[in-house]
N, C-alpha and C positions, 0 to 999 in steps of 0.2 A: 704393468703396474706405473706408472714415473709417465712411459710415453703419452696416454689418458690425459692425465693432468691439467698439459694446456685448455683441450678441451673441453672439461669441465670447469672450469676457470669464463671461456669465452662464454660457454652456455650459459652455465649461472651471471655473468653479468648482463646479456644480453635478454632471458629467458625475462627480468622482471625488471626494471629498473629501480634500483632502490630511489633516485630524489626526484621521482613522479610524484606528485599532490594528488587528492580531492582536489577539485575545480565546484565554485558552486552553483548551484545551478537554479531555476528558481518555477515552482507547476501553471504552467499555464492555464487558468481557471475555467480555458474557451472552454479545451480539452481536455479535461481533467474528470474522471467522473469514478462513482464507486456506484457498484449497481447490488442488492440485497435480493435472492426471493426468496420462497420458506410454499413450502404445503398448504391450501391452507384446506379443511378434514377431506385430503382426499379430491377435492371434485375438481380443483384448480391449483395452479403456481400461480400466488401474486410476485408482485414487483415493487421495490422502493429503490429510490435512489439518494443519492449526495451529487452535491455540481457546486460548479464556481467556486472548491475551496484553493485555498495561497496555504504552500509547502516548500520546501526545501531538500534541496539531495545534496549531499556533497557525491564529488561523482570522480570516482577515481576508475578511470578509461583505463589502465594496463593496469592496476589490481584492485579491478572492482572488489577482493572482501575490504575494500579499505574505505569504502563506501558508507552513507552513509543519509533516512533520511526520517523526517520527522516533516505531519499535519497537523494539524490542526483544523475544527471550527462546531458550531453550532447543532448543537443540535434539529434547534427546530429548523434549517435549513434540508430537511426531509423533504424528498420527492415524492411522495405515494400517487396521486394522479384521483384523490378524491377524499374531498375536504371532511368527507365527517371519521374518516379511517387514517390521518394525518392527526384529527384531532385526539382521536381514542389513542391511537400512540402517545399524545404526552398530555397524555389523563394518566389519576395517580396510579390504574390496570397495568403500564407498561414505566415509561418514564418519570410521568408527575414533574414534565420540562420548563425547569423559566430560561429565562429567556438569557441568560447565560451560562446554563448546560452544554459540556464542550465535549465532544472526540477528539482523544487524540494516537495520534502512533504515534509511538519514537522505534527507531530500529536500536538495538542491542548487540547485534553481530551478520554478521551473513558466508555463508558456506555458497562458494563456487559451485553449480555441478554440473555443469556447462556450458560450452561456447558461451552461446549469451547467457544462461538458463540458473539462475542460485536459488539459496533457501533461502529467508530474511528472517528475524523471529526478529522482532519486538512488541512494545510494550504495550498492550491496546488499553483503555481507560475508556471503557460509557458505561453508559447508568452512575457513574459514580463507584465501577470498580474497576480496575486494576490488573488484567492478569494476560499473561507471556501467549503469543500468537507465532505461526511462519507460514509465513506469503508463499506460494512457491510461485516466481517471478523473473521474468523473460524479459534481455533490453529485447525489442522489438527495432528498433534503432537507434542511430547515434551516425550526426555527420551536421552539413551545417545546411537549416534550414531554405526550401528553394525559392521561398518566400520573403520572408526573414533578416537573409544573407548573413545567420550568427547562427555560430553549435548547437545542439539540438537536439534533445534525447528523449522516445521514446521509451515506455513500459509497461505491462500489464501482470495483476498477479492477482492470483484466485489463494483461497481458504477459506476453510468451515468450522463458524461457530456455535456454539449451544447455547443460544440466549438466558439458560434458567442462571447458565455461570454467572452474569449482570445484573442476578435478578428481574429477568424479563421475561420468565415463563408462564405467564399466564395463557390460558388455557390448554398448553401441552396434554397429553401430546395432538388432543386434537389438533390444534395450530403448530404444526412443528416444532418440536426443540432446536431443527436442525435448522441453519441458512444458515444458504451456498455467497457468496461473496466472490464480487468479481470484479476489478480495477484496470485504469482503464487510466494513465497517465500522459500527461507530455510536459517539456523540463525546455528553458531556455535555460543557456547560460548567464548569469549573473555580470552585470554592467561594469 
C-alpha cells in the first residue's frame, strides 16, 4: 500500500493545478449567434436569430467546472428575416416587448462530461420568466487567434426550450411548443 502513496500524490498534484484561476474572456459579438428553430403547422421549420450581443466567460481551461458564463441582450435584437413576423413576436401575442425587455443567461454550474464537452446549467430569463436550463456544450477550440495574436476560445451549445414555460405558448400545438436552440460563440481573453 505504501509504495503507491508517492504515485498518488504526484498524480493529484499534476492532474488539476490547485492555484489555476479562471480568466476573463469577452464574447466577440461579430462571431457569436443564437439560432432558434420551431415547427410551423407541420409545413416548415422557421428560424430566428440573436447576434451581435455581449457577454463574459470566466474560463478556467485547467478546471473547466470552475468556469462560468453570463450573457444579456434586448429581446428586440431578434432577427427573423421578415418584418411582419418580428412585429408579431413583439406583440401582446408573444413578448409584448418594450425597449428594455432583456434575455439573459447566467450559469449556475458546469458538469464536465468529456475532454471537450460539458453540461452547463444556468438561469435563463426570457419574457420576464426565469427557469433553469441545461446547455449541452462543446469547446470547439482554444488557443492563439491567428490574426488577433491573443488567446481566443470558441464554444457551441444546444438545448430545447418549451415556449409555454415562458408564457410564450400562443398557437401551440399548431406552432410547436418546443424550440430548438443552437449557440455558437467566440470569445477573446480580456485585456
